N, C-alpha and C positions, 0 to 999 in steps of 0.2 A: 520244394519249398526250400529255398535258402532263408536260414536266417542271419547275414550277414552277407555286406557286399563281395570281401573278397570270397568268398563260399559262391555268391551268384553267380562271380565270377569265372570258375572254376567251373560249376556246375556247365552255363551258359558253353564253354569251351567246348566240352565234352562232346557237342553238338545234339540235337532231336528235339531241342525246343522251339516251339510253335509261336511265341510271344513270352513279354517278359511284363510281367508289373514289378514298378520300382518305386518305395519311398525315395523320398528324397532324405529325408533324417536316420539319419541306419547305426547302427553303437560304433562300427568302426570306419566307415566310408562315406560321402555327403553321394544321394540318387547323384548328385553330377557328375563327379570322377566316376561313382562307375556308368552313369552314362555313356562316357569319354570313354575311358576302357574297351567299353562296349564295341562302338561305334568305330574303334582306328580297328578293331581288329578282323584281318578279312572271315572269320569263321563264325563271326560273333554281326556281325554289323549288317546284316540284313534281316536279324530278328525285328519283328518291333514291339516296342516298349515302352509303355503306358505306365507317367507318373499320376501317380497316388497320395496326395497328399492333405496333409489337416493345416498345412501352413495360407498364410497368401503371399501368394509370388510376385515380388515387383517384375515391371516390365524389364530390367535386367536381368531377372531371376529367370523368366520365362523367356527372354533369347538364350542362351547360355543353356536351355531345355528344348529348342528348337530341334533338335533331332528324332526326339520323343513324337511317338505316331503320335497320341492323344498325353491331353494333361486333365488328369481327373479329380475334384476335390473331393475329399472323404464324409465330405458332407450330405455328396451323395446318395442313392441305393446302388447294396450292394449289385440290383439286377439291371444296372445302369452301366458297372464297370463291367459286371459280366457280357452283357448286351455288344459293350464298344470291344476286347478281347475275340470272342467270338468273331466277331465283322474281318475285325484283322486279320484272324487265321483263315477265313473261308477265304480273305482276298488273296492271302499268301500265297493259300492250296490251289487254287483255281486261275490266279491272274488278275482277277475284275478290276 
């Protein structure tokens, strides 16, 4: 678990990450910036990213996050978030 965008980028670049749950609002960098960095780097671009936010996103913000595998509202259950992440990991492992 990373406590900042910079720490998350560092952890992801080390490898072995199956999926990333990313908030839009973080203390040091926006989720928009972190997602863009992840998708630009060859070592992290294929990691599925789930945006998990309490914000009501505009259509422009949703477009900016279009490289994410999913966008889940924090008002939804933790079980739903877990199910989405588990499904993405399974798809990545088995190529479904």
